[in-house]
C-alpha positions in Angstrom: -2.3 -17.6 -24.9 -5.5 -19.5 -22.0 -6.4 -16.4 -20.6 -7.2 -14.4 -24.4 -8.9 -17.1 -25.7 -11.7 -17.0 -22.8 -11.4 -13.4 -22.7 -11.5 -13.1 -26.3 -14.7 -15.4 -26.2 -16.9 -13.4 -23.8 -16.1 -10.1 -25.5 -17.9 -11.8 -28.9 -21.1 -12.8 -26.0 -20.5 -9.0 -25.1 -20.7 -7.1 -28.3 -21.7 -9.7 -31.2 -18.3 -9.7 -32.6 -17.6 -13.0 -34.0 -13.5 -12.5 -32.5 -11.7 -15.7 -32.3 -14.2 -16.8 -36.0 -15.4 -19.8 -36.6 -13.8 -22.7 -35.2 -13.3 -26.8 -35.2 -11.8 -29.4 -33.6 -11.7 -32.7 -30.4 -10.3 -32.7 -26.9 -7.1 -34.2 -26.5 -8.8 -35.4 -22.7 -11.1 -37.7 -21.7 -14.7 -36.2 -21.2 -15.5 -36.4 -17.4 -18.6 -37.0 -16.2 -21.3 -34.3 -16.1 -21.8 -33.4 -12.5 -25.0 -30.8 -11.9 -23.2 -27.8 -11.6 -22.4 -28.0 -14.5 -26.3 -28.2 -15.5 -27.3 -25.3 -14.0 -28.2 -23.0 -16.7 -26.8 -19.0 -16.3 -29.0 -15.9 -18.0 -29.3 -16.1 -21.5 -28.3 -12.1 -21.8 -25.6 -10.3 -20.3 -27.2 -9.6 -16.6 -24.3 -7.1 -14.3 -22.4 -8.9 -10.6 -22.5 -7.1 -7.9 -18.9 -6.9 -6.5 -17.0 -5.2 -4.2 -14.0 -3.6 -5.3 -14.4 -4.1 -8.7 -17.2 -4.6 -11.0 -18.0 -7.6 -13.1 -20.8 -9.5 -15.6 -22.8 -12.5 -16.6 -24.3 -14.5 -19.2 -25.7 -18.2 -19.7 -22.1 -20.3 -19.4 -19.5 -17.3 -18.2 -18.5 -15.0 -15.1 -16.1 -12.5 -15.9 -15.1 -10.2 -12.9 -12.5 -7.4 -12.9 -10.8 -5.7 -10.7 -11.0 -1.9 -8.8 -7.0 -1.4 -8.2 -5.9 1.0 -6.6 -7.6 -0.4 -4.0 -5.8 2.5 -1.3 -2.6 2.7 0.2 -3.4 1.6 3.5 -3.8 -2.3 3.8 -6.3 -2.9 6.3 -9.1 -2.6 2.9 -6.9 -5.2 1.5 -9.9 -8.0 1.7 -13.3 -8.7 0.6 -12.4 -8.3 -2.9 -13.5 -9.6 -6.0 -11.3 -12.5 -5.0 -14.3 -13.3 -3.1 -16.5 -15.2 -5.3 -13.9 -18.0 -6.6 -14.1 -18.3 -2.0 -17.6 -18.8 -2.6 -16.7 -21.4 -5.9 -14.6 -23.1 -3.5 -16.8 -23.0 -0.6 -19.4 -25.0 -2.9 -16.8 -28.1 -4.1 -17.9 -30.7 -3.2 -15.3 -33.3 -4.5 -12.8 -31.9 -6.3 -9.9 -28.8 -7.1 -7.1 -28.7 -8.6 -5.3 -25.2 -8.3 -2.5 -24.3 -11.0 -0.5 -21.0 -9.4 2.3 -18.8 -10.0 2.1 -17.0 -7.0 -0.5 -17.5 -3.9 -0.7 -15.3 -0.3 -4.9 -14.4 0.1 -5.6 -15.2 3.5 -9.1 -16.2 2.0 -8.1 -18.2 -0.6 -6.2 -19.9 1.4 -9.0 -20.6 4.2 -11.3 -21.8 1.9 -8.6 -24.1 0.0 -7.7 -25.3 3.9 -12.0 -25.7 4.7 -12.6 -27.2 1.4 -9.9 -29.5 2.7 -11.5 -30.3 6.2 -14.7 -30.8 4.6 -13.2 -34.1 2.5 -12.9 -32.6 -0.7 -9.8 -34.6 -2.9 -6.9 -31.2 -3.8 -3.9 -31.4 -5.8 -1.6 -27.6 -6.5 0.8 -27.3 -9.2 2.9 -24.1 -8.4 6.5 -22.0 -9.3 8.3 -22.9 -6.6 10.6 -19.7 -6.9 7.5 -17.8 -6.1 6.0 -19.6 -3.7 7.8 -21.2 -1.1 10.9 -19.2 -1.6 8.3 -15.7 -1.3 8.7 -14.3 2.6 4.9 -13.9 2.1 3.5 -17.3 0.6 0.8 -18.6 3.0 1.6 -21.7 0.5 3.3 -24.0 3.7 -0.3 -23.2 5.0 -1.2 -25.5 2.1 1.5 -28.0 2.7 1.5 -29.0 6.1 -1.9 -29.6 6.1 -1.5 -32.2 4.1 -2.6 -31.5 0.6 -0.4 -32.6 -2.2 1.6 -30.4 -3.6 4.0 -30.0 -6.9 6.1 -27.7 -7.8 8.1 -26.8 -11.3 11.9 -26.7 -10.2 12.5 -24.6 -13.0 13.7 -21.7 -13.1 11.3 -20.5 -16.5 8.5 -19.7 -14.6 5.4 -21.3 -14.0 3.1 -19.3 -14.9 -0.6 -20.7 -14.2 -3.0 -19.8 -11.7 -6.6 -21.4 -12.7 -8.4 -23.5 -10.6 -10.5 -26.6 -12.0 -14.2 -27.6 -9.5 -15.5 -30.1 -10.0 -14.2 -31.1 -13.5 -16.8 -28.7 -14.4 -15.9 -25.5 -13.7 -12.9 -23.7 -15.0 -11.7 -20.2 -12.8 -8.5 -18.3 -14.6 -7.6 -15.2 -15.7 -5.1 -12.5 -15.5 -4.8 -12.2 -11.0 -2.3 -14.2 -9.7 -3.9 -15.3 -5.9 -2.5 -12.9 -4.2 -3.0 -9.6 -2.4 -0.6 -7.3 -4.7 -2.6 -8.9 -7.7 -6.0 -8.0 -5.9 -6.0 -5.2 -5.0 -2.9 -2.8 -6.2 -2.7 -4.6 -9.7 -5.3 -4.1 -12.4 -6.2 -8.3 -13.5 -9.5 -9.9 -14.4 -11.4 -13.4 -12.9 -13.3 -15.4 -15.5 -15.5 -18.7 -14.7 -16.2 -20.0 -17.1 -19.3 -23.3 -16.6 -18.2 -26.0 -19.0 -17.1 -29.8 -19.1 -14.8 -29.7 -22.1 -13.5 -26.2 -20.5 -12.7 -28.1 -17.5 -11.7 -31.2 -20.2 -9.1 -29.5 -21.3 -7.5 -27.2 -18.2 -7.5 -30.6 -17.3 -4.7 -32.6 -19.5 -2.8 -29.7 -18.2 -3.1 -30.0 -14.9 -1.9 -33.6 -15.1 1.1 -33.4 -17.4 2.6 -30.7 -14.5 1.1 -33.0 -11.3 0.8 -36.5 -12.6 3.6 -36.6 -15.8 6.1 -33.1 -13.9 6.0 -31.5 -17.6 6.4 -28.7 -18.1 7.4 -25.8 -20.4 8.8 -26.9 -22.4 9.1 -30.7 -21.7 5.4 -30.9 -22.1 4.8 -33.5 -25.2 1.3 -32.7 -25.9 -0.1 -29.2 -26.4 -4.1 -29.4 -25.4 -5.4 -27.9 -27.7 -9.7 -27.2 -27.9 -12.5 -25.7 -30.1 -15.6 -25.9 -29.4 -19.3 -23.3 -29.4 -21.1 -23.8 -26.3 -24.2 -21.6 -25.5 -23.4 -20.5 -28.8 -20.6 -18.8 -28.2 -16.9 -20.3 -30.5 -14.4 -21.6 -27.6 -11.2 -22.0 -28.3 -8.6 -23.5 -25.8 -5.4 -23.6 -26.4 
């Protein structure tokens, strides 16, 4: 639902059609102090983004990327795809990086997180246990071995989130799992929202899992948020 609503906000910008409608409401999470990255203005019209093995667009506070799958049958071609803008964003993180992941085995993202950890970025991860530690192709063990704290859902139900919160000001989410298959074999997208209010809502959701160990039906609150960002109605819930 979170992903579909975020995409709806982007489509409203692209088409001019108010898909979400007039939205009202307030964030349930404590606002995060502003950071420089959140205050950088984006383009005022939709612009095409050049991305290898895919395509993208940006306007104002959002960026969206679509992969062009399948890339090929040759695994040697499974590199430098649409995950690279996210790799670059992780490389620019200065303070914090919170990751919720269903699956994890992409080498470029793994190295980007390890590099961020090495330069002192505070990193936290929540993950689905069955599709990370029980996956023979997983690289999440490299993050654990580096000392990055990981909380697993420990449930038979899926912890199907895939989002990252960078420096408390930007959210990356979408349909794409952080895996070779989802990036190079399946059709998926990534969306980045440079918004402190969006980051606050996602952070509240993340903390329920990482801090209080609340997953799926054990959640005590619903983190609904409706707001207007740069003239675009956004709803997260």
